[in-house]
C-alpha positions as CSV (number, residue, x, y, z in Angstrom):
1,M,13.3,-40.1,20.9
2,V,16.7,-38.0,20.8
3,I,17.8,-35.5,23.3
4,N,19.5,-32.6,22.7
5,M,21.2,-30.6,25.4
6,Y,21.5,-26.5,25.4
7,D,22.5,-23.3,27.4
8,V,18.8,-22.1,25.6
9,I,16.2,-23.0,23.9
10,I,14.8,-20.2,22.1
11,I,11.0,-21.1,21.1
12,G,10.0,-18.8,17.7
13,S,11.8,-17.1,14.6
14,G,10.0,-13.4,14.8
15,P,12.0,-10.3,15.5
16,A,12.0,-11.4,19.0
17,G,13.4,-14.6,18.6
18,L,16.2,-13.5,16.1
19,S,17.3,-11.4,18.1
20,A,17.3,-13.2,21.0
21,A,19.4,-15.6,19.2
22,V,21.5,-13.4,17.7
23,Y,22.8,-12.2,21.6
24,A,23.2,-15.7,22.5
25,R,25.8,-16.6,20.2
26,R,27.5,-13.3,21.1
27,A,27.6,-14.4,24.6
28,S,29.1,-17.7,23.7
29,L,25.7,-19.7,24.8
30,K,24.9,-22.7,23.4
31,A,21.5,-22.1,21.6
32,V,18.8,-23.7,19.1
33,V,16.2,-21.8,17.6
34,L,12.7,-24.1,17.2
35,E,10.8,-22.7,14.4
36,E,7.4,-24.1,13.0
37,A,7.6,-22.3,9.7
38,P,10.3,-23.4,7.1
39,F,11.5,-19.5,7.2
40,S,12.2,-17.1,9.9
41,G,10.5,-13.7,10.6
42,G,6.9,-13.9,12.5
43,Q,4.7,-11.6,11.5
44,M,7.5,-8.9,9.5
45,L,6.4,-11.4,6.3
46,N,3.4,-10.3,6.1
47,T,3.9,-6.7,6.6
48,Y,4.4,-5.0,3.1
49,E,6.1,-2.1,4.4
50,V,8.0,-1.1,7.6
51,D,8.3,2.2,8.0
52,N,9.2,2.3,11.5
53,Y,12.0,0.2,12.2
54,L,15.7,2.4,12.8
55,G,17.7,2.6,9.8
56,F,15.5,0.4,7.3
57,P,12.4,3.7,6.3
58,G,10.5,1.9,3.9
59,I,12.0,-1.6,4.1
60,S,9.6,-4.2,3.3
61,G,8.8,-6.6,5.8
62,M,10.0,-10.2,3.9
63,E,13.4,-8.1,3.4
64,L,14.0,-6.8,7.0
65,A,13.1,-10.6,8.2
66,A,15.7,-12.1,5.6
67,K,18.8,-9.4,6.8
68,M,17.6,-10.4,10.6
69,R,18.1,-14.0,9.4
70,A,21.1,-13.7,7.7
71,H,22.4,-11.8,10.4
72,A,21.8,-15.3,12.9
73,D,23.2,-17.0,10.0
74,Q,26.7,-15.3,9.8
75,L,27.0,-16.0,14.0
76,H,26.0,-19.7,12.8
77,V,23.0,-20.2,14.8
78,E,21.3,-23.6,15.0
79,F,17.6,-23.3,13.5
80,V,15.2,-26.7,13.8
81,T,12.0,-26.7,11.7
82,A,9.7,-28.8,13.7
83,K,6.7,-27.8,15.8
84,V,6.6,-27.7,19.3
85,T,4.3,-29.9,21.2
86,E,4.7,-30.4,24.5
87,A,7.0,-28.2,27.2
88,S,7.7,-29.1,30.4
89,L,9.1,-25.9,32.3
90,T,9.4,-26.9,35.9
91,G,12.7,-27.5,37.4
92,S,16.1,-26.7,36.6
93,V,16.6,-28.2,33.3
94,K,13.9,-27.2,31.0
95,K,12.2,-30.1,28.5
96,V,11.0,-28.9,25.0
97,R,9.3,-31.6,22.9
98,T,8.7,-31.3,19.1
99,D,7.4,-33.7,16.9
100,R,10.9,-34.7,15.5
101,E,13.3,-34.3,19.0
102,E,13.4,-33.2,22.2
103,Y,15.5,-30.7,23.8
104,E,16.3,-29.6,27.2
105,A,17.9,-26.6,28.6
106,P,18.2,-24.4,31.8
107,H,16.8,-22.0,29.9
108,V,13.7,-21.4,27.4
109,I,12.9,-18.1,25.8
110,I,8.9,-17.9,24.8
111,A,9.1,-15.8,21.1
112,T,6.1,-17.4,19.7
113,G,4.5,-14.1,18.5
114,A,0.3,-13.9,18.3
115,Q,-1.9,-14.7,15.6
116,H,-4.8,-12.9,13.7
117,A,-8.0,-12.3,15.8
118,S,-11.2,-13.6,14.3
119,L,-14.7,-11.6,13.7
120,H,-16.0,-15.1,14.8
121,V,-19.6,-14.0,12.1
122,A,-21.3,-16.2,10.1
123,G,-19.5,-16.9,6.9
124,E,-16.3,-15.9,7.9
125,E,-14.5,-20.0,8.9
126,R,-16.5,-21.1,5.7
127,L,-15.0,-18.8,3.7
128,T,-11.5,-18.4,4.5
129,G,-9.7,-18.9,1.9
130,K,-12.4,-18.1,-0.3
131,G,-12.1,-14.7,-0.3
132,V,-11.8,-13.9,3.7
133,S,-8.1,-13.6,4.2
134,Y,-5.9,-12.3,7.0
135,C,-3.4,-10.9,5.6
136,A,-3.3,-8.4,2.5
137,T,0.2,-8.7,1.5
138,C,-0.4,-12.5,1.3
139,D,-3.4,-12.8,-0.3
140,G,-4.0,-9.3,-2.3
141,A,-3.1,-9.9,-5.4
142,F,-6.0,-12.4,-5.9
143,F,-7.8,-9.1,-5.4
144,K,-6.7,-6.9,-8.8
145,N,-9.3,-4.6,-10.2
146,K,-11.6,-5.9,-7.6
147,S,-13.8,-4.7,-4.6
148,V,-12.4,-5.5,-1.0
149,A,-13.1,-4.6,2.6
150,V,-10.8,-4.1,5.3
151,V,-11.7,-4.5,8.9
152,G,-10.0,-2.6,11.8
153,G,-8.7,0.7,12.7
154,G,-5.0,0.5,13.7
155,D,-1.6,0.3,12.1
156,V,-2.2,-3.0,10.2
157,A,-5.6,-2.2,8.9
158,V,-4.3,1.1,7.6
159,E,-1.3,-0.4,6.1
160,D,-3.3,-3.6,4.3
161,A,-6.2,-0.6,3.1
162,L,-3.2,1.4,1.2
163,Y,-1.9,-1.5,0.0
164,L,-5.0,-3.0,-1.5
165,A,-5.9,0.5,-2.8
166,R,-2.8,0.0,-5.6
167,I,-4.1,-3.2,-6.6
168,C,-8.3,-2.9,-6.0
169,N,-10.6,-0.5,-7.8
170,K,-12.1,0.3,-4.6
171,V,-11.6,-0.7,-0.8
172,V,-14.0,-0.3,2.2
173,L,-12.1,0.3,5.5
174,I,-14.4,-0.8,7.9
175,H,-14.2,0.4,11.8
176,R,-16.2,-0.2,15.0
177,R,-15.4,3.5,16.1
178,D,-15.7,7.2,14.3
179,Q,-12.0,7.7,14.5
180,L,-8.9,5.6,13.3
181,R,-6.3,4.3,16.1
182,A,-3.6,3.9,13.9
183,A,-0.4,6.6,13.4
184,G,-0.9,9.9,12.1
185,S,1.6,9.5,9.1
186,L,-0.4,6.3,8.1
187,K,-4.0,8.6,8.1
188,E,-2.7,11.4,6.2
189,R,-1.4,8.3,3.5
190,L,-4.7,6.6,3.9
191,S,-6.7,10.6,3.4
192,E,-4.7,11.0,0.1
193,E,-6.0,7.5,-1.5
194,K,-9.1,8.3,-3.9
195,N,-10.4,4.5,-4.4
196,V,-10.1,3.9,-0.4
197,E,-13.8,4.7,1.6
198,L,-14.3,5.0,4.9
199,Y,-17.6,2.9,7.5
200,W,-17.5,4.3,10.3
201,N,-19.5,3.3,13.4
202,H,-19.7,-0.4,11.6
203,V,-19.3,-3.7,12.3
204,V,-19.6,-6.7,10.2
205,E,-22.4,-9.2,11.0
206,E,-22.1,-11.6,8.1
207,I,-19.8,-12.5,5.8
208,A,-22.1,-13.9,2.5
209,G,-21.1,-16.0,-0.6
210,E,-21.6,-19.8,-2.2
211,A,-18.3,-20.6,-3.6
212,S,-16.5,-17.8,-2.4
213,V,-17.2,-13.7,-0.7
214,E,-20.0,-12.3,-2.4
215,S,-20.9,-9.4,0.1
216,L,-21.1,-8.4,3.7
217,A,-23.8,-7.7,6.0
218,L,-23.1,-4.5,8.2
219,R,-24.6,-2.7,10.7
220,N,-24.1,0.8,12.3
221,V,-23.8,0.7,16.2
222,I,-25.0,4.2,16.3
223,N,-28.5,3.7,15.0
224,G,-28.7,0.4,14.4
225,E,-29.2,0.8,10.6
226,K,-28.3,-2.7,8.6
227,T,-26.5,-2.0,5.2
228,T,-25.6,-4.9,2.5
229,L,-22.0,-4.2,0.8
230,P,-21.2,-5.9,-2.4
231,V,-17.4,-7.1,-1.9
232,Q,-15.2,-9.7,-3.5
233,G,-13.1,-10.2,-0.9
234,I,-12.8,-9.1,2.8
235,F,-9.4,-8.8,5.1
236,I,-9.4,-8.9,8.4
237,A,-7.3,-7.0,11.1
238,V,-8.9,-6.8,14.5
239,G,-6.0,-7.3,16.3
240,N,-4.2,-10.9,17.2
241,R,-4.4,-13.4,20.3
242,P,-0.8,-14.5,22.0
243,R,0.2,-18.5,21.0
244,T,0.7,-19.9,24.7
245,E,-1.9,-22.4,24.7
246,L,1.4,-24.6,25.1
247,F,2.4,-23.3,28.1
248,T,-1.2,-22.2,29.6
249,G,-0.9,-23.3,33.9
250,Q,2.8,-23.0,33.7
251,I,3.3,-19.5,33.6
252,D,1.2,-16.4,34.9
253,A,-0.5,-14.7,32.2
254,D,-2.8,-11.8,32.1
255,A,-6.7,-12.2,31.3
256,S,-5.7,-12.4,27.5
257,G,-3.4,-14.9,27.2
258,Y,-0.2,-13.0,27.3
259,L,2.6,-13.8,29.5
260,I,3.2,-11.9,32.3
261,A,7.2,-10.5,32.2
262,G,9.3,-7.5,33.1
263,E,11.5,-5.6,30.8
264,D,14.3,-8.0,31.9
265,G,11.9,-11.0,30.0
266,K,11.4,-13.0,33.3
267,T,8.5,-14.8,34.0
268,S,6.9,-16.2,36.7
269,V,9.3,-19.3,36.4
270,D,12.4,-19.7,37.0
271,G,14.6,-19.6,34.2
272,V,11.7,-18.9,31.7
273,Y,11.7,-15.8,29.8
274,A,9.0,-14.1,27.6
275,A,10.3,-11.9,24.3
276,G,7.9,-10.4,21.5
277,D,4.0,-10.3,20.9
278,V,3.6,-12.9,23.5
279,R,4.7,-10.6,26.3
280,A,2.0,-8.8,28.3
281,G,3.0,-4.8,27.7
282,H,1.4,-1.7,25.6
283,L,3.5,-1.3,23.1
284,R,4.3,-4.5,20.4
285,Q,6.2,-3.6,17.8
286,I,9.3,-5.4,15.7
287,I,12.0,-2.7,17.5
288,T,10.4,-3.8,20.9
289,A,10.4,-7.4,19.8
290,A,14.2,-7.0,19.4
291,A,14.8,-5.2,22.5
292,D,12.9,-7.8,24.5
293,G,14.8,-10.8,22.6
294,A,18.4,-9.3,23.7
295,N,16.9,-8.5,27.4
296,C,16.2,-11.8,27.7
297,I,19.8,-13.3,26.8
298,N,21.2,-10.5,29.4
299,S,19.0,-11.4,32.1
300,I,20.3,-15.3,31.1
301,V,24.0,-14.3,31.3
302,E,23.5,-12.2,34.9
303,R,21.9,-15.6,35.9
304,L,24.4,-17.8,35.1
305,S,27.2,-15.0,36.1
306,H,25.8,-15.0,39.6
307,A,25.6,-19.4,39.8
308,Q,29.5,-19.1,39.2
């Protein structure tokens, strides 16, 4: 297997990884970005509209991702499309193995992001791709003029409901509490949509259907009353979980699997940094992920300067 030596290995190409790549090149560091998908952007690609990234109000997630990647390309950042299969992070030289080649560097930035959380209810796994979706912008077009449900109460759930309201006849937003966690501006926009109905204090207990989704079994968490809701699709937006399985046992993490690191990105392992949605913190946004990437490179530059 070919072994490639670098100053820093960046695992992941969402906003955190792309920001780290740009700052690495500006610091004259030899860096490589390992990305599993043949395109950069991470979860930005699943966002129909980004309304809170400074300087780009209303830009689509796909367009913002393209701009970030173009910035990195302009600086001749090296990108490799490969699946990371193993990471050995102890010692002065870190080793990251992919399904293609092996990479070594004294510094590794983990920016692997997060993936959707599931409801873990009957029918969910069986009907995934057959009416069960975790990405409204990816799959919404398949439900034009149909009735769908969105599950969740945060920004993503409301954004999904707003997007689907433009396509579908009816959108039912199901939330287990009696108020949404989403930003005020999103809630205001949601209240203006005539074809969106809210089911407060409800949870989904089963997703039913033969070849595709036909209905949902709901339960009111206050009085226990059960309801059957006919829909042709369900979009699940109940949060994310960090993609940190490869690093379990090597780096300190919290109970949910998020890597523990400060604003400087430093983890419990010397020379290993965490950026973006994998890092334990209170706010996970595109702008904070980009800042994390920059901070990680700054920490590496300081570490190298002290070693001289």
